[in-house]
TORKOLVEX-571531 format. One record per atom (N, C-alpha, C): residue number from 1; chain; atom name; x negated, z negated, y. Coordinates in pm, whole numbers, plus 32768, in hexadecimal, padded with zeros to 4 digits. Each point is the difference from the previous one (the first is absolute). Layout:
N
R   seq   mol   atom     px     pz     py
R   NUM     A     CA      X      Z      Y
...
This chain:
192
R   seq   mol   atom     px     pz     py
R     1     A      N   AA0B   4090   36C6
R     1     A     CA   8027   8045   8079
R     1     A      C   8096   801D   8000
R     2     A      N   8036   8028   7F8E
R     2     A     CA   808F   801D   7FF5
R     2     A      C   8052   7F82   8018
R     3     A      N   7FCC   7F8E   7FD2
R     3     A     CA   8047   7F81   8013
R     3     A      C   8007   7FDB   8094
R     4     A      N   7F91   8015   8047
R     4     A     CA   7FFC   7FE5   8090
R     4     A      C   8064   805A   8049
R     5     A      N   8003   807F   7FDC
R     5     A     CA   805E   805E   8040
R     5     A      C   8090   7FD5   7FE6
R     6     A      N   801C   7FD0   7F86
R     6     A     CA   8087   7FD3   7FDD
R     6     A      C   8028   7F88   8058
R     7     A      N   7FA1   7FA5   8018
R     7     A     CA   801B   7F8C   8057
R     7     A      C   801C   802D   808F
R     8     A      N   7FAE   805E   8030
R     8     A     CA   8014   8034   8088
R     8     A      C   8088   8044   800A
R     9     A      N   8024   804D   7F9A
R     9     A     CA   8081   8046   7FFF
R     9     A      C   8075   7F9E   8002
R    10     A      N   7FF5   7F94   7FB3
R    10     A     CA   806C   7F9C   7FFC
R    10     A      C   800F   7FBC   8088
R    11     A      N   7F90   7FD9   803A
R    11     A     CA   8006   7FBE   8084
R    11     A      C   803B   8060   8067
R    12     A      N   7FD4   807C   7FFC
R    12     A     CA   8034   8066   805C
R    12     A      C   8096   8014   7FED
R    13     A      N   802E   8002   7F84
R    13     A     CA   808F   800F   7FE5
R    13     A      C   804E   7F88   8036
R    14     A      N   7FC7   7F88   7FF5
R    14     A     CA   8041   7F88   8036
R    14     A      C   8007   8006   8099
R    15     A      N   7F96   8030   803E
R    15     A     CA   7FFE   800D   8092
R    15     A      C   806C   8064   802C
R    16     A      N   8004   8074   7FBF
R    16     A     CA   8063   8067   8024
R    16     A      C   808F   7FCE   7FEA
R    17     A      N   8016   7FBB   7F92
R    17     A     CA   8086   7FCB   7FE4
R    17     A      C   8029   7F99   806A
R    18     A      N   7FA2   7FAD   8029
R    18     A     CA   801C   7F9D   8068
R    18     A      C   8026   8045   8082
R    19     A      N   7FB3   8063   8028
R    19     A     CA   801C   804A   807C
R    19     A      C   808C   803D   7FF9
R    20     A      N   801E   8042   7F93
R    20     A     CA   8082   8044   7FF3
R    20     A      C   8075   7F9D   7FFF
R    21     A      N   7FF2   7F95   7FB3
R    21     A     CA   806E   7F9E   7FFB
R    21     A      C   8014   7FB8   8085
R    22     A      N   7F93   7FDA   8040
R    22     A     CA   800D   7FBC   8082
R    22     A      C   803D   805F   8067
R    23     A      N   7FD5   807D   8001
R    23     A     CA   8038   8061   8060
R    23     A      C   8095   8017   7FE9
R    24     A      N   802A   8003   7F83
R    24     A     CA   808C   801E   7FE1
R    24     A      C   805B   7F86   7FFF
R    25     A      N   7FC8   7F8C   7FDE
R    25     A     CA   8055   7F8A   7FEC
R    25     A      C   7FD9   7F86   8052
R    26     A      N   7F8D   8003   8041
R    26     A     CA   7FD0   7F8C   8049
R    26     A      C   7FAB   7FA6   7FA6
R    27     A      N   7FBB   7FA1   803C
R    27     A     CA   7FA5   7FA9   7FB7
R    27     A      C   8048   7FA8   7F9B
R    28     A      N   8070   7FC9   8028
R    28     A     CA   8044   7F9E   7FAA
R    28     A      C   804A   8041   7F8B
R    29     A      N   801D   807F   800A
R    29     A     CA   8044   8046   7F93
R    29     A      C   7F9D   8050   7FAC
R    30     A      N   7F83   7FD3   8001
R    30     A     CA   7F99   8042   7FB0
R    30     A      C   7FBB   7F97   7FA8
R    31     A      N   8047   7FCE   7F9A
R    31     A     CA   7FC4   7F99   7FA9
R    31     A      C   7F8E   8039   7FAB
R    32     A      N   7FAA   7FA8   7FD5
R    32     A     CA   7F8D   8027   7FAE
R    32     A      C   802C   804F   7F84
R    33     A      N   806B   7FD6   7FC1
R    33     A     CA   802E   8043   7F86
R    33     A      C   8026   8091   801C
R    34     A      N   8040   8018   8072
R    34     A     CA   8028   8087   8027
R    34     A      C   7F85   8056   8021
R    35     A      N   7FA0   7FC2   8043
R    35     A     CA   7F84   8046   8022
R    35     A      C   7FB8   802A   7F81
R    36     A      N   7FF4   7FA1   7FA0
R    36     A     CA   7FBD   801E   7F81
R    36     A      C   8048   8070   7FB5
R    37     A      N   8084   7FF8   7FFD
R    37     A     CA   804E   8066   7FB9
R    37     A      C   7FEB   808A   8040
R    38     A      N   8006   8006   8084
R    38     A     CA   7FEE   807F   8045
R    38     A      C   7F73   8037   7FEB
R    39     A      N   7F9D   7FA7   7FF6
R    39     A     CA   7F75   8029   7FEB
R    39     A      C   7FE6   8021   7F6D
R    40     A      N   8063   7FE7   7FAD
R    40     A     CA   7FF5   801D   7F71
R    40     A      C   7F96   7FA9   7FBB
R    41     A      N   7FFD   7F7F   8028
R    41     A     CA   7FA7   7F9F   7FC0
R    41     A      C   8053   7F88   7FD7
R    42     A      N   7FCD   7FB1   7FA4
R    42     A     CA   804A   7F89   7FD6
R    42     A      C   7FFF   7F9A   8073
R    43     A      N   806A   7FAE   8009
R    43     A     CA   8006   7F9E   806E
R    43     A      C   7F87   7FA4   8008
R    44     A      N   7FC5   7FDD   7F8F
R    44     A     CA   7F8B   7FA9   8001
R    44     A      C   7F83   8044   8038
R    45     A      N   7FFA   8083   7FF4
R    45     A     CA   7F8B   804C   802D
R    45     A      C   7FE9   7FF2   8096
R    46     A      N   806B   7FF6   804A
R    46     A     CA   7FF4   7FF6   8092
R    46     A      C   7FAA   7F88   8029
R    47     A      N   8006   7F94   7FAD
R    47     A     CA   7FB5   7F87   8021
R    47     A      C   7F6C   800A   7FDD
R    48     A      N   7FD7   806C   7FBF
R    48     A     CA   7F72   8019   7FEC
R    48     A      C   7FBE   8031   8080
R    49     A      N   8052   803A   8058
R    49     A     CA   7FCE   803B   807C
R    49     A      C   8021   7FAD   807C
R    50     A      N   806E   7FB7   7FFA
R    50     A     CA   8030   7FB3   8074
R    50     A      C   802E   7F77   7FD3
R    51     A      N   7FE0   7F98   804F
R    51     A     CA   8025   7F76   7FDD
R    51     A      C   8097   7FED   7FFD
R    52     A      N   8044   8037   8063
R    52     A     CA   8090   7FEE   800F
R    52     A      C   8032   806C   8061
R    53     A      N   807E   7FFB   8021
R    53     A     CA   8038   8067   8058
R    53     A      C   7FBF   7FFE   808A
R    54     A      N   7FE5   7F89   8033
R    54     A     CA   7FC0   7FF5   8084
R    54     A      C   7F79   8046   7FFF
R    55     A      N   7FB2   7FE7   7F98
R    55     A     CA   7F7D   8040   7FF4
R    55     A      C   8010   8097   7FF3
R    56     A      N   8060   802C   7FB3
R    56     A     CA   801A   808F   7FEF
R    56     A      C   801F   8042   8086
R    57     A      N   805C   7FC7   804B
R    57     A     CA   8027   803A   8081
R    57     A      C   7F8A   7FFF   8061
R    58     A      N   7FB7   7F91   8005
R    58     A     CA   7F8C   7FF8   8059
R    58     A      C   7F97   8069   7FDC
R    59     A      N   7FE4   800F   7F80
R    59     A     CA   7F99   805F   7FD4
R    59     A      C   802C   8090   8016
R    60     A      N   807F   801D   7FE7
R    60     A     CA   8032   8087   8018
R    60     A      C   7FF8   8020   8096
R    61     A      N   8024   7F9E   8052
R    61     A     CA   7FF5   8011   8091
R    61     A      C   7F70   8024   8027
R    62     A      N   7F9F   7FB3   7FCE
R    62     A     CA   7F74   801B   8022
R    62     A      C   7FD0   8086   7FC9
R    63     A      N   802C   8023   7F87
R    63     A     CA   7FDB   8082   7FC7
R    63     A      C   8033   8072   8058
R    64     A      N   807F   7FF8   8026
R    64     A     CA   803D   806B   804F
R    64     A      C   7FC4   8002   808C
R    65     A      N   7FE9   7F8C   8039
R    65     A     CA   7FC2   7FF8   8086
R    65     A      C   7F75   803F   7FFF
R    66     A      N   7FB6   7FEA   7F95
R    66     A     CA   7F7B   8038   7FF2
R    66     A      C   8005   809A   7FF9
R    67     A      N   805D   8035   7FB3
R    67     A     CA   800F   8091   7FF5
R    67     A      C   802B   803A   8088
R    68     A      N   805E   7FBD   8041
R    68     A     CA   8032   802B   8082
R    68     A      C   7F8F   8007   8067
R    69     A      N   7FB2   7F96   800A
R    69     A     CA   7F99   7FFE   8067
R    69     A      C   7F8B   805D   7FDE
R    70     A      N   7FE0   800E   7F81
R    70     A     CA   7F97   8060   7FD9
R    70     A      C   802A   808C   802E
R    71     A      N   807F   8020   7FED
R    71     A     CA   8033   8082   802C
R    71     A      C   7FFE   800B   8098
R    72     A      N   802E   7F97   8043
R    72     A     CA   800A   8002   8093
R    72     A      C   7F78   8015   8043
R    73     A      N   7F97   7FC5   7FC8
R    73     A     CA   7F7E   8002   8042
R    73     A      C   7F9E   8065   7FC3
R    74     A      N   802E   804F   7FA1
R    74     A     CA   7FA7   805C   7FB8
R    74     A      C   7FB7   8062   805D
R    75     A      N   8043   8033   8064
R    75     A     CA   7FC2   8064   8058
R    75     A      C   7FDB   7FC7   8089
R    76     A      N   800B   7F7E   800F
R    76     A     CA   7FE1   7FBD   807E
R    76     A      C   7F6C   7FDE   8007
R    77     A      N   7FC5   8017   8074
R    77     A     CA   7F76   7FDA   801A
R    77     A      C   8002   7F9F   8076
R    78     A      N   7FCB   7F87   7FEE
R    78     A     CA   8001   7F9C   806C
R    78     A      C   7FB9   802D   8080
R    79     A      N   7FB2   806C   7FF8
R    79     A     CA   7FBB   8032   8077
R    79     A      C   805A   805C   8053
R    80     A      N   8074   8023   7FCC
R    80     A     CA   805D   8056   804A
R    80     A      C   802C   7FBC   8082
R    81     A      N   801F   804E   8067
R    81     A     CA   803E   7FC5   8077
R    81     A      C   8083   7FBB   7FD8
R    82     A      N   8029   7F9D   804B
R    82     A     CA   8075   7FAE   7FDE
R    82     A      C   807C   8056   7FE7
R    83     A      N   8021   8058   805C
R    83     A     CA   807B   804F   7FF0
R    83     A      C   7FF9   8058   7F84
R    84     A      N   7F90   8040   7FEA
R    84     A     CA   7FF1   8057   7F8B
R    84     A      C   8008   7FAD   7F7F
R    85     A      N   7FBE   7F8E   7FFE
R    85     A     CA   8004   7FA9   7F8B
R    85     A      C   808D   7FD0   7FE2
R    86     A      N   8048   7FD9   8069
R    86     A     CA   8089   7FD3   7FED
R    86     A      C   8055   8071   7FC9
R    87     A      N   7FF0   8079   8034
R    87     A     CA   804F   8071   7FD0
R    87     A      C   7FE4   801D   7F6C
R    88     A      N   7F82   7FFD   7FDA
R    88     A     CA   7FDB   8018   7F74
R    88     A      C   8040   7F98   7FA5
R    89     A      N   7FF2   7F81   8024
R    89     A     CA   8038   7F93   7FAE
R    89     A      C   8098   8009   7FFD
R    90     A      N   803E   800F   8074
R    90     A     CA   8092   8002   8008
R    90     A      C   803A   8072   7FAC
R    91     A      N   7FC4   8075   8009
R    91     A     CA   8035   8073   7FB6
R    91     A      C   7FEA   7FF0   7F69
R    92     A      N   7F94   7FBF   7FD9
R    92     A     CA   7FEB   7FE4   7F71
R    92     A      C   8066   7F9A   7FCE
R    93     A      N   801E   7F9C   8052
R    93     A     CA   8067   7F9E   7FDC
R    93     A      C   8086   8047   7FF2
R    94     A      N   801E   8057   805E
R    94     A     CA   807E   804C   7FFB
R    94     A      C   8007   8053   7F80
R    95     A      N   7F94   8045   7FE1
R    95     A     CA   7FFB   8051   7F85
R    95     A      C   801C   7FAB   7F85
R    96     A      N   7FBE   7F8C   7FFA
R    96     A     CA   8013   7FA6   7F8E
R    96     A      C   8093   7FD6   7FF6
R    97     A      N   8036   7FD3   806F
R    97     A     CA   808A   7FCE   7FFF
R    97     A      C   8065   806D   7FDF
R    98     A      N   7FE5   807A   8026
R    98     A     CA   805E   806C   7FE8
R    98     A      C   7FEE   8043   7F78
R    99     A      N   7F8A   7FF1   7FC4
R    99     A     CA   7FE6   8043   7F80
R    99     A      C   7FEF   7F9F   7F8C
R   100     A      N   7FE4   7F85   801C
R   100     A     CA   7FF3   7F98   7F98
R   100     A      C   806E   7F99   801C
R   101     A      N   807B   8032   7FFD
R   101     A     CA   8072   7FB0   802C
R   101     A      C   8016   7F81   7FB0
R   102     A      N   7FF0   8006   7F7C
R   102     A     CA   8017   7F89   7FAF
R   102     A      C   7FA1   7F8F   802A
R   103     A      N   7F81   8020   800D
R   103     A     CA   7F9E   7F9C   8027
R   103     A      C   8019   7FCF   808F
R   104     A      N   8020   805C   8058
R   104     A     CA   8019   7FDC   808C
R   104     A      C   807D   7FA9   800D
R   105     A      N   8069   8021   7FB2
R   105     A     CA   8079   7FAF   8004
R   105     A      C   7FE4   7F72   7FCB
R   106     A      N   7FAD   7FF8   7F99
R   106     A     CA   7FDC   7F7D   7FCA
R   106     A      C   7FB7   7FAD   806B
R   107     A      N   7FA0   803D   8045
R   107     A     CA   7FB8   7FB8   806A
R   107     A      C   805F   7FD5   806F
R   108     A      N   805E   8057   8023
R   108     A     CA   8061   7FDC   8069
R   108     A      C   8052   7F88   7FD5
R   109     A      N   8028   7FFD   7F81
R   109     A     CA   804B   7F8C   7FCF
R   109     A      C   7FA9   7F82   8003
R   110     A      N   7F81   800F   7FDC
R   110     A     CA   7FA4   7F8E   8001
R   110     A      C   7FED   7FCA   808E
R   111     A      N   8001   805A   8062
R   111     A     CA   7FF1   7FD6   808C
R   111     A      C   8076   7FAC   802F
R   112     A      N   8071   800E   7FBC
R   112     A     CA   807B   7FBF   802E
R   112     A      C   8035   7F97   7F9F
R   113     A      N   7FAA   7FC7   7FAF
R   113     A     CA   802D   7F9B   7FA1
R   113     A      C   7FA2   7F88   8002
R   114     A      N   8037   7F89   7FE7
R   114     A     CA   7FA9   7F8B   7FF2
R   114     A      C   7FC3   7FF8   7F73
R   115     A      N   801F   8062   7FAC
R   115     A     CA   7FD3   7FFF   7F74
R   115     A      C   7F66   8007   7FF5
R   116     A      N   7FBF   8044   805D
R   116     A     CA   7F6E   800C   7FFC
R   116     A      C   7FC3   7F80   8037
R   117     A      N   7FA4   7FC5   7FB3
R   117     A     CA   7FBD   7F86   802E
R   117     A      C   7FB0   801E   807F
R   118     A      N   7FFC   7FA1   805C
R   118     A     CA   7FBC   8015   8080
R   118     A      C   7F6B   8020   7FF0
R   119     A      N   7FB6   7FBA   7FA7
R   119     A     CA   7F72   8028   7FF0
R   119     A      C   7FF1   8090   7FCD
R   120     A      N   805C   802D   7FAE
R   120     A     CA   7FFD   8089   7FCD
R   120     A      C   8021   8060   8072
R   121     A      N   8061   7FDC   8052
R   121     A     CA   8025   8053   8073
R   121     A      C   7F88   800F   805E
R   122     A      N   7FB8   7F91   8017
R   122     A     CA   7F89   8005   8057
R   122     A      C   7F92   8057   7FC3
R   123     A      N   7FF3   7FFA   7F7B
R   123     A     CA   7FA0   8057   7FBC
R   123     A      C   8028   8093   8011
R   124     A      N   8083   801A   7FFB
R   124     A     CA   8031   8088   8016
R   124     A      C   7FE2   8031   808C
R   125     A      N   8008   7FA8   8062
R   125     A     CA   7FE3   8025   808A
R   125     A      C   7F6D   8027   800E
R   126     A      N   7FA8   7FC0   7FB4
R   126     A     CA   7F71   8022   8006
R   126     A      C   7FE8   8092   7FDB
R   127     A      N   8058   8038   7FAE
R   127     A     CA   7FF3   808D   7FDA
R   127     A      C   8010   805B   807B
R   128     A      N   8042   7FCE   8067
R   128     A     CA   8017   804E   807A
R   128     A      C   7F8F   7FF2   8066
R   129     A      N   7F94   7FC0   7FDA
R   129     A     CA   7F97   7FDE   8060
R   129     A      C   7FCD   8077   8052
R   130     A      N   7FED   8077   7FC6
R   130     A     CA   7FD1   806F   8055
R   130     A      C   8061   801F   8073
R   131     A      N   8082   7FF5   7FE8
R   131     A     CA   8062   8017   806B
R   131     A      C   7FFA   7F8F   8066
R   132     A      N   7FF5   7F85   7FD1
R   132     A     CA   7FF7   7F8E   805B
R   132     A      C   7F82   8009   8056
R   133     A      N   7F91   802A   7FC2
R   133     A     CA   7F84   8011   804B
R   133     A      C   800E   806F   8069
R   134     A      N   8043   806D   7FDB
R   134     A     CA   8016   806E   805F
R   134     A      C   8053   7FCF   8076
R   135     A      N   806A   7FB4   7FE3
R   135     A     CA   8052   7FCA   806D
R   135     A      C   7FAF   7FA4   805A
R   136     A      N   7FAD   7FAC   7FC5
R   136     A     CA   7FAD   7FA6   8051
R   136     A      C   7FA4   8050   805C
R   137     A      N   7FC1   8066   7FC6
R   137     A     CA   7FA8   8057   8051
R   137     A      C   8051   8042   806F
R   138     A      N   8078   802F   7FE0
R   138     A     CA   8055   8040   8064
R   138     A      C   8027   7FA0   8070
R   139     A      N   801C   7F83   7FDB
R   139     A     CA   8020   7F9B   8066
R   139     A      C   7F85   7FE4   8057
R   140     A      N   7F8D   7FEE   7FBF
R   140     A     CA   7F83   7FE3   8048
R   140     A      C   7FDB   8071   8060
R   141     A      N   801C   807D   7FD8
R   141     A     CA   7FDF   8073   8053
R   141     A      C   806E   8020   8066
R   142     A      N   806C   7FB3   8000
R   142     A     CA   806C   8016   805F
R   142     A      C   8053   807C   7FE0
R   143     A      N   8006   8026   7F82
R   143     A     CA   804B   8076   7FD5
R   143     A      C   8088   7FD8   7FC4
R   144     A      N   8001   7F8D   7FBF
R   144     A     CA   8079   7FCE   7FBE
R   144     A      C   802F   7F81   8046
R   145     A      N   8082   7FF2   800D
R   145     A     CA   803A   7F8B   8041
R   145     A      C   7FD0   7F80   7FBB
R   146     A      N   7FE8   7F97   804D
R   146     A     CA   7FD0   7F83   7FC6
R   146     A      C   8073   7FB0   7FBF
R   147     A      N   8033   8036   7F93
R   147     A     CA   806F   7FC2   7FBA
R   147     A      C   7FD0   7FC7   7F7B
R   148     A      N   804F   7FA8   7FC8
R   148     A     CA   7FE5   7FCB   7F7A
R   148     A      C   7FFC   8073   7F9B
R   149     A      N   7FAC   7FF3   7F9B
R   149     A     CA   7FFB   8065   7F97
R   149     A      C   8088   800F   7FBB
R   150     A      N   804C   7F95   7FFA
R   150     A     CA   8086   8006   7FC3
R   150     A      C   805D   8058   8053
R   151     A      N   7FF5   7FF5   8085
R   151     A     CA   8052   8054   8058
R   151     A      C   7FD4   8092   7FF3
R   152     A      N   7F7D   8016   7FFF
R   152     A     CA   7FCE   8089   7FF0
R   152     A      C   8030   803D   7F7D
R   153     A      N   7FFC   7FB4   7F95
R   153     A     CA   802D   802F   7F7D
R   153     A      C   8097   801C   8003
R   154     A      N   804A   7FA6   8040
R   154     A     CA   8092   800F   8007
R   154     A      C   8028   8080   8049
R   155     A      N   7FB6   8024   8067
R   155     A     CA   8023   8076   804F
R   155     A      C   7FC5   8082   7FCA
R   156     A      N   7F9B   7FF7   7FAC
R   156     A     CA   7FBF   807C   7FD2
R   156     A      C   8017   801E   7F6D
R   157     A      N   7FF5   7F9E   7FAA
R   157     A     CA   8007   8019   7F6F
R   157     A      C   808B   7FE2   7FC8
R   158     A      N   803E   7F94   802A
R   158     A     CA   8085   7FDE   7FC9
R   158     A      C   8068   806E   8013
R   159     A      N   8003   8048   806E
R   159     A     CA   8063   806B   800C
R   159     A      C   7FF6   8069   7F91
R   160     A      N   7F8A   800F   7FC6
R   160     A     CA   7FF0   8060   7F93
R   160     A      C   8052   7FD8   7F86
R   161     A      N   8011   7F7F   7FE9
R   161     A     CA   8053   7FD2   7F90
R   161     A      C   8091   802A   8016
R   162     A      N   802F   7FF3   807A
R   162     A     CA   8088   802B   8020
R   162     A      C   8010   8095   7FEA
R   163     A      N   7FA1   804F   8033
R   163     A     CA   8007   8091   7FF0
R   163     A      C   7FF9   8028   7F6C
R   164     A      N   7FAF   7FB8   7FB3
R   164     A     CA   7FF7   8019   7F70
R   164     A      C   8087   7FE9   7FBD
R   165     A      N   8042   7F92   8023
R   165     A     CA   8084   7FE2   7FC7
R   165     A      C   8068   806A   8027
R   166     A      N   7FFB   802D   807C
R   166     A     CA   805E   8066   802D
R   166     A      C   7FE7   8085   7FB6
R   167     A      N   7F82   801D   7FE8
R   167     A     CA   7FE1   8079   7FB4
R   167     A      C   802F   7FF1   7F6F
R   168     A      N   7FED   7F8A   7FC7
R   168     A     CA   802E   7FE5   7F77
R   168     A      C   8098   8013   7FF5
R   169     A      N   8047   7FD7   8067
R   169     A     CA   8092   800C   8000
R   169     A      C   802F   808F   801E
R   170     A      N   7FA5   8055   802A
R   170     A     CA   8022   808A   801A
R   170     A      C   803D   8019   8089
R   171     A      N   7FF2   7FA1   805C
R   171     A     CA   803A   8012   8086
R   171     A      C   7F97   8028   8068
R   172     A      N   7F83   8005   7FD6
R   172     A     CA   7F93   8022   805C
R   172     A      C   7F92   8043   7FAF
R   173     A      N   7FC4   8066   803A
R   173     A     CA   7F91   8045   7FBD
R   173     A      C   7F87   7FF7   805B
R   174     A      N   7F94   7FCA   7FCC
R   174     A     CA   7F86   7FF1   804E
R   174     A      C   7FA8   807B   7FED
R   175     A      N   801A   8066   8053
R   175     A     CA   7FAC   8078   8000
R   175     A      C   7F8A   7FEB   805D
R   176     A      N   7FB2   806A   8015
R   176     A     CA   7F89   7FF6   8056
R   176     A      C   8024   7FD8   808F
R   177     A      N   806B   803C   8034
R   177     A     CA   802A   7FE4   808A
R   177     A      C   802B   7F6E   800F
R   178     A      N   804E   7FCF   7F9F
R   178     A     CA   8031   7F75   8005
R   178     A      C   7F8B   7F9E   7FEE
R   179     A      N   7FA2   8024   7FA9
R   179     A     CA   7F8B   7FAC   7FEA
R   179     A      C   7FAE   7FF3   8081
R   180     A      N   7FED   806F   8044
R   180     A     CA   7FB4   7FFE   807D
R   180     A      C   8049   7FB1   806C
R   181     A      N   8085   8011   8008
R   181     A     CA   804F   7FB3   8062
R   181     A      C   7FF9   7F6B   7FE2
R   182     A      N   8009   7FDC   7F80
R   182     A     CA   7FFA   7F73   7FD8
R   182     A      C   7F75   7FC6   801F
R   183     A      N   7F98   804F   7FE5
R   183     A     CA   7F79   7FD2   801F
R   183     A      C   7FF2   7FE6   8096
R   184     A      N   802C   8060   8052
R   184     A     CA   7FF3   7FF0   8091
R   184     A      C   804F   7F87   8032
R   185     A      N   8074   7FE7   7FC5
R   185     A     CA   804F   7F8A   8026
R   185     A      C   7FB2   7F81   7FDD
R   186     A      N   7FC1   7FFF   7F8C
R   186     A     CA   7FB2   7F8B   7FD6
R   186     A      C   7F89   7FEC   805E
R   187     A      N   7FB5   806B   8019
R   187     A     CA   7F8A   7FF5   8056
R   187     A      C   8028   7FD8   808E
R   188     A      N   8067   803F   8036
R   188     A     CA   802C   7FE1   8089
R   188     A      C   8032   7F71   800C
R   189     A      N   802F   7FC6   7F93
R   189     A     CA   8032   7F76   8006
R   189     A      C   7F91   7F99   800C
R   190     A      N   7F84   8026   7FDC
R   190     A     CA   7F94   7F9D   8003
R   190     A      C   7F8D   8023   805F
R   191     A      N   7FF9   807D   802D
R   191     A     CA   7F8F   8024   8058
R   191     A      C   8019   7FCD   808D
R   192     A      N   7F92   7FE6   8044
R   192     A     CA   800B   7FD5   808D
R   192     A      C   8011   8079   8059
């Protein structure tokens, strides 16, 4: 049991080191040797968990996406009315992005890089299925504008990454009032 925990700890340390190095230096300035050193494991150990850097980045992306979406949908019930469901999901996403900044910044970088393999990116999108289903229901019920899911995401979720960065820089504080205003802007941008 102790050996299994040690393996889990090493993999977790490699994941955290990858997130931190990519966030601070970008994908190309995060070599495997640096990741291993930061994780406090030998360079060869990294290859016990990941085939190569591409596999490492893809797997870290899926790990973080899984944690993100589990958090986002934790309090969501698919039986909720569309507007209420959207508010619950959106506010959980906002909470994650504002309080789990390292992970959220990593996902934002992954959204804007060709480094993530397309099949992996599509697998990551599947994690958002409850939101996509809610949007489809909203469109079918005439509550949400009949726009592409990409447009809906761009107008509702992507602005949170910008606000997160501004808060990180210390030029904006997302208090309750700002959170409510941002939510209403997101909802008003997609509702009919």
